[in-house]
N, C-alpha and C positions, 0 to 999 in steps of 0.2 A: 609705382605709373597712377598720379589721379586715376578718380573713378568718374570723373567731371571737368567740364573744361568751358570757358566761352569759345576759344576757338582751339580747334587743331588744324594745323599745317602739315600736310605729306608732302616731304621730300626736302633732305638737306643740304643742296645744291645751292647757289647763289639766289636763285629764287625765294626757294623756303626761308633761308636765313634774313634774307631781307626783309620780307614780310613778318616774318617773328620779331625782327628789331625795332620795324616801325611799328606795329601795332604796340609795342611799349612806349614807343616816343610819343605816340596820339592819346596815350594814357591807359590802356588794357595790358594788366600784368597779367591776369589769369586765362594765359595762354599757353599752348605746347607745340613743340615740333616734335614728327613723326618720322625717323629716317630707317629704312630696311636696314643698311649696313654703316658705312661710317659717314660723318659728314663728308662731302665734295667727292663721293665715291662714282656719280655720273660723269655727265660731260664736262662738270665744271674743273675736275683736276688737271682733266689735260687740255684746258682752254687756252689761247693764244694770250687771251686776258688783257686783249688793246681797251682802252678806255679813251674814246674820243669825245668831242663834243658836237661832233657833226651830224645834224638831223634834217630829217626828208621836211619836217613842218615842226611849227613853234612847239607842239608839245614834246615833240621827240626831244628837241634842242632844251627844253625846261625842266624833263627829267634826266637828261646825261648831265646838266649842268651841275644837278643836283648830287648824281653819283659823284662826280668830281670834288666839291666841296664836301663830301660824307669822307671819302675815300682820304682826301687831305685830313681832313681831321681825326681819321682812325691811325693815319700814318703816323701823326703827330704825340699820339697817344701814349703816356710813358709808361699805362698802366698793360696795354697790348699792342704795341707799334704793329704796324703793317707794311710791309716792303712796297713801295709806291714809286716808280720812276714818272714824277707829273711835269709836264712840261719840257717834254723831248721836243715838241713839236712834231706835225704829221703834213704830209703834202699827198694830195689826190692829183694824179698827174691827168691831163688830157693832150689830145692831139688834134681834135677837132672843133672849130669857132662853136658850134651847137655845144661842145660840151663845156666848153669855157662861157657863155650864154648862162649854160643852168649853175654854174657854181657861183656866176655874178648875182642871178635871183637869190642862192641860197643865203650867199653872204648879205644881202637885203632882208631877208626872213629873218636870219639868226640876230641881226641888229636889234629887231623889237623884243627881244629875250634877254638884251643887254650882252649878248656874244658875239666878239668881231671877227671874223676871216680876213685875210688877205688875199688878194688876186695875184699872184705871182707868173712873170714871164719866164721863158726855157731856162734863159741864163742865171736868174734870181735861183730855182728850181735845185740847177746844178752846184749852185755856190751853198746853199742851206744843205745841201745833201750832197759831197762830195764823192758820192762811190757810184752818180747815176751819170747815164749818157743822155747829152740831148739831141741825138738822133731820131728824127720823128714825133718832135715833142714840143708842142705850142704852149705849156704851162701847165697853171695849177694852182689847186687850193690849200690855202695854210691854215691849219687849226693851231695856233700855239698851246691850247690847252691838252694837246694828246700827251698820251704816256702808256704805261701798262703797270700792272698789279700782281701780287703773287695771288695765286686765285684761294689757297690753303688759309694762308693767313687772313685773307679777306674775312673769307666765312667765318671762321673761328673766333674772329674778333666781333662779328655783328652777333653770334652765339654767345661770346662772353659776356658783351653789354645787354644784350636780351635777357641774358640770365640772373646778372645784376639787378634789374629791374622787375623781376618778380617771374617769369617767363621758367618753364622746363624744356628739356632738351632729353628725348630717347632715342638714344642709337640702337642697334642691331633690334630694332623693333619691325616687323614687317605688318603693315597694312593687309589684312586677309579679307574684310568684306565693309561695307558701308550700308547703313540701314536706317533711314530716314521714316519718323514716327507721325503719329498724327496731328502732333503741333507744330510740324516742322523744323523739329531737330534732330539732331543725328547720334547714331549709335557707330562708333568705331571701333570695329574688331580688329585686334592685332595677336600679335603671336604672347605677347605679355599678357594679354587680359583686353577688357571691352574700356573703352573711355566714352561716357557720354558728352556731345558737344553742342554748344548751341550754333554754330559756323564750322563748316569745314571748308579748307582751300586746298585746292590739288596745285602742286608743286613739284611735279612728278617727273619733270626733265623727258629724258625720251620713254619714260615708261608711263606716259601721261594716260594713255587709253586703257592701259591696265586698271586706273585709279577711275577713270572714267566708266569703264563696264562694270564695277561694282555699284555707280551711279545709276545706270542706266543709260548712259549717254556716251559719244563718240565724238572726241575732238578732230578738227581739222588740222592735224598738227602729224607731221613726218619727219621722219631722219633721214640724213644724206651724210655719207663717209666724207671726211676731210681730213686731208693730209698737210703736215708740213714739216721739215726737217731742219734741225740747229747744226751751224756750221761750226766748224773749229775756229780759232782765234784767226779775225782777220788785221794784219799791220795796219792797214791803212785805218782803221778806227781808232786804234792806238794814237796814230799820227794825226788825225784830226783834231785833238783835246777837246773835243765834246759830244757827246752822246749824239748817235746819230739818231735825226728824225725817223718818225714811222711813214712808209710807203704804202700807197696802195693805186694800183697801176689798173684801169678798166681797159689799157691798150694791151697789155700782155696776159692779163687777170691772173694777177697774183699780188700779195703783198710783203712785206718785210718789219721787222723790229729788230732794235739792238738786245742782244743775249749775251750779255757778260761781255768777253772779247771778239764775237762772233754776231752772228743775225741769224735769225728764226726768221724762213723763208716759207708761206702758204700758198698753197694753189688753188683755184677754181678753174677746174679742167673742164674741159667740154665733154670729154667722155665719163661722166660722173656718176654714182651710183647710190639709189636708193638704202636704207638700211633697215632692216626688221621689220619688214613688211610682214611677214610671214610670223611674227614673234620672237620675240628676245629672250633668250636663256636666261633663266633664274641666276644662274650662275655667273652673268655678265657683271660684274661689278670692279670698279677700279682696273677695267680692260681695255683693248683695243683692238682694232682691226687689224687682219694682215698687212703688212705694206704694202704697196703697188704704186711703186715711183714710175714702172712703164706708163702707168695710166696718164702722169703728168707730163711727159718728155715733150708735148707740142708747148705747152705754158712753160716747162723750162727753158726751153730754147729762147722766149721770147724774154724771160727776165733775165740771162745771160748777155741779151743784146743790151737791156737796160741797164745791167750792173755787171758789168763785165767781171769785177774781182769775182764772182761767183762760178766762173768756169777753171779757178785754180785755187778752191778750197774746198778741202776736204770735211765730208758731213757727219758729224758725229752722234747722232740719232735721227728716227724717222718716227713721227707719231701720226698715226692713222684713226682717227675714232669719230663717232657719230655726233650731228647737230642739228636740231631740230628747226626746222621750217613751217609757217602756216601759208594759205592762200596766198597774200600779198606780200609777205616777207615780215610784215609786222607783229608783234607778240599778241597772244590774246589774255588778255588782262582786265580782270573785273567777273561780273555775276555770269553763271554758267547760263545759258539761255534755257528757261522752263523748271528751272530747280530754284525752290528757295532757301537762304543761309548755305547758299554753294558757292564758291569765289573760284577763279582758277589764274593762274600766272605761270604760263606755259608758250612753248614757242618761241623762247628766248633764243632766235641764233647768237644775238651778239652778247647774250646775258654777263658777263663782266662788267662790260663797258657799260652796260645801262639798266644793269640789276638794280642798283641802288634807288635809282629812281621809279623805277617800277613796282619795288616794294611800297615806297613810299607814297604812289599814286593809288597803290591798292588797299592800303593800310587806310587811306582817309576814305575811301568807299565802303572798307566795313564797317569802319566808327561812325562816320558822319552821313553816309549815305550818297556823299558825293567828292570827287577830288576837286583842288583849288585849280585846276585845268580842266578843259571839256577832254575827255578822255576816247571819244567816239574811235578815233582813229587805232585804238588799242582795244576796243570793248571786243569781248567774244561775242556780241549778238549784232555785228556788221556782216555775217555769214548767216546764212540759212539754210535750208533743207538740201542745198544743192552740193555743201560743201562735204564731200566725203573725203575719206583719207586717202581714197583713189587717186580725185582731182588735184588734192593738195600735193602728193606725191608727183606728177606733171606738173605743176607750177613751178614745186620745190625745188625738181631739176632746172626749168626756165629761169628761174631766179638765179641759182648757183651759178648757172653759166653768164648770167649778166650780173653777177653782185656787186661790181663798183660803175654799173651802168644806168643810172637812174630813168625813171619812165619820162619823156617829153610831154607835155601838156596834150591831151585828146590820144595818146599814145596806148594801142593795147594792143600786147601782144598774145601770139595764137595759141599759146598752151592751154589746154581743158577747154576748148572752144569747139561748138557752142554747148554750155551747161543749161541754159533755160531757154526753150523756144515758143513760140505760139503757131498754130496753123498758117498764119500769114507772114512767118520769117522766110522761107523759101520764095513766098510770091512777091514779099517787097524785094528781095535779091534781084530776083529777076527784073523788077522794075528800075533796077540800078541805084537800090540801097546800100550805103555803108552804115555799118553798125557800131556803136559804143554800148560797153557793159555795165548794167545798172544791177547790184545784187546778182549777179550772176544772167541777167536776162541779157539777150540781144535786143538793145534797142534801137529802132532807126537814126542816124545819126545825120547825117543828108542825103539827097541825091546826086549820085555822080556826075558830072556832067557830062562825061564819055565814057564810054564801056571801059575802057584802061587807064582812067583817072587813078593817080594814087597821092594820095595824100603825102606832104613833106611834113614831118614834124620840127617844128621849132617854137621859141619862146616867142617870135613874132607872130604877126599875123600871116595864117599861111596860105596855100592854095587852093583852098575850098572858100576864102571871104566870099568870091563872086558867085560861088552857088548858093552859098549860104544867103545871101543879099537879095537874089533872084526870089529864093523860096518865101523869106519875111515879104518883100513886094508884091507876090502873089496872094498871100493869106490878106495882106494890106487893101488890096483892091479887087480882088475876085473871091476865090474859096479855098482851103488845102483840107486836106485829110490827112491826119499824124496817128499813131499806132501808139500808145502808151501803157507797155506790159510790165505786168509786176506792181503796179499801183497798190500797196498796202490796203485790204478791205476787211473792217470786220462788220460781222450783224450782231448787233446788240437787241434782244429781246428782253421782256420780264416788264410789271407794271411801274419798277422803278428804274427804268434806263432814265430818263430825262433826271431824275431825282442824282443819279448816280452822276451824270455826265455832269448836271448843273455842280457836284463837288469836286468834279476832277478838275476844271475849267475853271478859268480866272475870269471866262469870257461871257457874253450872253449865250445861251444855247436854245436855238429855236424848239417848240415845242408842237407848232400845229402841224397836221399831217402836210405832207409838199413842200414844205420850206426845207431850207439849206443854209448852212453858215458858216462862217470859220470861226475855229475857238482855239486857244493855246492853253497849255497844261504846263504847269509849275513844279518845280520840286520841292523839298521843305525849305530851301533855304529862297524860295522867291525868285530863281531865276527859270528861264525857260527850258521846261523839258522836252516837250513836242508840241506840233503844230498839225491841225485835223481839220478836215471837211466835216461835219456832221450833215446828215440828211435823214429825214424823216418820211417814211413811206407807211401807206395805209395798207389795212389787211386786205388780201386779193387773193387769187388761185395760185401764186407766187409765194404764200407767206401770211403770217399775222401783222399785226401792227409792230414795226421795227422800226430801229435805226441804223443808218450805215455811215460808219467812223471810216473816215478815207485819209490815210497819209502816206508819207514818202515809201518808196518802192523798198529801202534800206531798215525802213523803222520796223519791219513786221513784228519780229522776235522782241524787239525793246519796247514796242509801244504793249505787246500783250502780256507781256510780264509787268509793265507797270499798273496797268488797269487792272490787271486779277491780283496783284499785291494788295490793291487798294479797297478790292470786293468785301461788304459786310457780309458776315453769315446769315443775317436778318433779312437780306436785300434779295428781290425777287428780281434776279439779272443774270442773263446768259450771254457769253460773248464765244461767237463762233466765227471762224478767220475762211474768209472768201477767197484770198488773196490769189491763190495758183488756181482758181476757177474761173475767174473772169478776167476781162483784157476791156481797156477803154479805147475806143476811136473816136479822135478830138477833130471837130469838124469845126473851122474856124475863118471868119471871113464874111465882107457885108453881103456875100449869096449865101451864105450857111444855112439860115431858115429856109431860102426857095429850096436848097437841095433838101433838109429834110422834109418839107413839106412833098416831096415830089415819092417821096418811099416810106411814108409814115402816114396813117390814118390821123384825122384831129387838124384842129387848128391851131397851129405853132407863133403865130403872130405875137407880137409883143402884149398887146394888151391880154390874151389870155394865157400867155407863159412868158411872164418876165424875167426877169433876172432873178437869182438866187432861187430857183424853183425847182422841183424833181416830178417827174411823172413817167409811170409804166407805160409803154408802148408795142409795138412791132415794128420792126425796120425789114421793111418787105415781109417776109412771114417769121423772121426773127424776133425773140421775144429779147425786150431791150429795158433797159433804166436809162431815161436821159437826164441829165442836169445842166441847168441853165448858170454856168460859170465860166471862168475866162481866167487862162493865165495868161495870156497874150495881149488882151487889151483891146482886140475886135470882139463883136459878134460870135460868140462861141458856144459850141452844147459839147458836154462830154456824155457820150456812149457807151453805157457798161453793156456787155455782151459777155454770155456765157463762152469759153473756149470752144464748147464743142461745135457751136453755130458761128464763129466770128467768121469763117471765110466765106458764109452766105451771106452774112452782115455788110461785111466788107464789099462783096459783088453789088449789094442791092444801092449801098451809097456810090460806087464807082458808076453805076448804070443812070442813077438820078443826077451824078454830076455832069455827065458827057455834054449837058446842053449849057453849062456854069462854068466848062473849063477846068473842073476840080483837077488839082493837081496835089503832088504828096509834099511834106515838108516833114524836117524832122529834129533832134534834140538841139540842135546847135541854133538852129532859127527859134527855137521856142527858148530858149538862154537868151538870145538879144532881146526878143518881146519881151521877157518879163522884166529885164532891165530897165527896160524905156519903161517900165508901167509902175516900177518903185517893189515889185514884189519878191520876198525874200526865197531863198533856199533853207530848208534843214540840214542843219549839220555845215551848212558853209558859213551863213550869216547868222543863223539861229543856234545859239551855243549855250551851254549852262554855266558861262562866266559872266553873262549880263542877265539882268533883269527885263521884263518888258519895255519899260520906259526908256532903257538905255537903248534898247533895240528897234524904237521906235514903233513900239505894238501900242501905244498908250490907247487909241482909240478902240482897243478890245478889251480893255480890260475895265471889269466892272467890280469895283472893289468891295462895295458895299452891298451888293446882292446877297451876301449871305456866306456861310462858311464853305471855304474850297482850299484844296491843298495847298501850300506855301501862303495864304493867305496873312498870317501873323507875321512871317516874316517880309513880305511884302510893304505892310504896313510900317515896319521897322526900317525898311529901307527908305521910303518915303520921307524919313527925316532925317537922312544924309543926301548931302548934294550926288551927282552921280559920277561916276568916275570915268566913263566914257559914252561917246554918241554914237549912234548910227547913221552915218550921211551917206548919201548919194555924191560921187565928184565927176568931174568933167575933167578927163586926162587931156592933157592939149600935145597930144602929138597922134600919127594915123598910124606908126610903122609898127605898133605891138600893143597887145591889151595887158594891163596891170593883172599881175597873176597872184593868187591867195596868199598870204604872210609877207606879200613885198611891206617893206616900210615908207611911212610919208613923213619928212623930215622937218624941221623948222630951225635954225639959227645952230645948225649942227647937233641936234637931240630927235629922238624919235618920239614922233607927238600921233600917231597912228598907225592902223594896221589894215591892209586890205583883206578883204574877205572874196568878193567876186569882182570878175571884170570881164567886160565884152564891146564890140562894136555896136551901139543902138542906130541898124540901117534906118529905121523910119526919118529919127531926128540927125542921122549922119555925124553923130559924138559918140567919142571912146568913154565908153562911162565905168565907173567902178563904184563899190559899195566899200566902205570903211567903218571900223570904231575908232574915233580921235577923241583927242582931250577935249572939253567942253569950251576951251576958248577958242576952239578952231572947229564948231559945229555950227554955226551959222554961214546961213547963203552968203556967197560972196567971199569965204572967208578963203584963201590961197596957202598952200603949203608947196612943196617939192617930193615928189613919190621917185623913189630909188630904183628905176624900171630896167634890171638887169645892168646896172653898173650906170645908167645913163639918169642924171636929175631932170625930171620931167614936170611943169606945174600942172598941179591939178586945184579943180576949184568947187567948190562945194555949190551945190546946185538944190534946189527944191527937188522932192522926190516925184517920181512919177510925172518925168517930162514930156512923153508921149500923151496927150488925151486928156489932159490931168482932171478935167471934170467929168471922165468916166463914160462922155456920152457914147461915142462907138461900143463898149460891150453891154452897156443898160439898154441902148434906145432900139 
């Protein structure tokens, strides 16, 4: 075994083998894989091994398309061919119009990645899959690329080609410890000696947290027992003259695919079980859990109704083995939070189907620092401190029970709630608030018009439309109050803090006390990495001279890792997180100043406290920091309050607002107003696939101010034409918003992709943001939006259609 390597990948399933292979494809040959047993001895060996092109967003579709292309290449390789049934096709069934509506959206979304799905009626589903009944069936989604692959052959082939490129694989070699040295490299202790590694990768499957414990981290990954059986031969399959398509049924919670002359049938029963929560035997390898078909009888009955042939065929074998889940069902692929030179590729519940793509994207991140797609949907840092294994287990059970039922827009399922709250959460609930989830935080979404109001989940405008419109109208004409909890907040101190932030950002960084600015951070490729509000606070009894760095609630771990990775040893800079200590109360509307004046001493007029200023004060008797910024486009104040005093500050504001008809407003109203103003959301509209010029952020770039991260790459990009351009669209329909990922079409081809959509209640327009080809970026350009199967005209309009001169928020 080597004594030193560039990358040590721990785990020999599909995750580890794919990562090793793709590292060599990116040009790194000094890489090793360490496996405690034989390759594929964990979850991989008993996988149902379905390979679908279906994904819930464009990144997932893209990585699955890569998997399929790779697997076809390996299948046809004469040196080490892999058994791969590609192109059998697959159907996802539906018995509700809402589910069909979702399929139409996913078809629109996938088209932007070069993938074509078909929408089928019930009769066509039965024609393509002659074993199913059309009883209680509306239709389905057809994926022509669907198929299945041999798990062991796939992993062995990936390892074979990695070895040919210079990688090494150490089987029957258990990792017993991991130690990080002062230079951030690692020592990997194994049963066959130590190996020094610049970078380590946790690809440990269901043993992920055994490896994590060696690093001092705990990953939000839990395992579920999952059963399938393989039937005896079925004559109808031979008579059909073609391989049976794969079937996924949200109606009866099962799936099936052809296995030789019979079927492999798997179940997602409601009476499901977690696995390994109290530890995993070291001897559990190439092993299974005891069969428990009684647990799936309710699901099996539904499968019999959908596929009557199953009632008359024998069972050849039963498989019951663990599969891994994360809190939101998507894998954790990328940097490990809080660790340097450490990555993971874990929680791959559909590992065989998409593992080729996950290893591809991870290898790009390791070698280049970024992948070709924005990978936030799989980034391990998208969860923060609330993400315990126990919470993950609750969400895993819920996801397992709803395996083929996707989330509708604004749908938040109940398991694991509430994970994060403030002292105001029960107070707001008592006032009729309905909550959305932001990085685990219960954030006010809207105020229910009646106590028994229940939202209808749909891809069309739902029954909250009027309530949200009323909240916007009140903010526009009077004054509203909104809690923004979980907002990411770092306190940056030290004499070099301004120079540090200047180097981190492509934007002008304000340096005077009391000033506030919006800045953008780029990656080494010159693409937009983060967005932050920075505010300079003078020395006071609350602390020394300091800068506050505020960014999106979900960015807490992401931004901290990025900033700390770029701190120099000779810089006097310290960063401390205040994210979980404070909450923002937003006061917005034409009467906002009057309300603030009624509960806080001092002069809050525009002359003494203009736009983009910050001041410390007391709200009533509560210490607070007030910023004059606005995400709504109205006169607004962000009031930052310690959580311990939040309720008292809230009471003071409510009392001050009694004479001004102060009312609450929520996140959906904010979404409507921010789109009317042309303001962007991080990881919706701001992604690493585009530079600030393409993203419409030119006014925030100071390319000649001096060195900053990504500057040279950005200069290079200026010599080339932009690939896409960010635009605001007026969608010419009033029945549904545009949904992220939907395709914009012209002459039968995709010319753009939606990033955000919402109704603008103040301007009475259906608005959307999108990245489009530059030929379609000019104001007045029109194209067709594929809105859940309906082709709707969309016209480019000037951004910030509401109060384009910003008089209301500045005046």
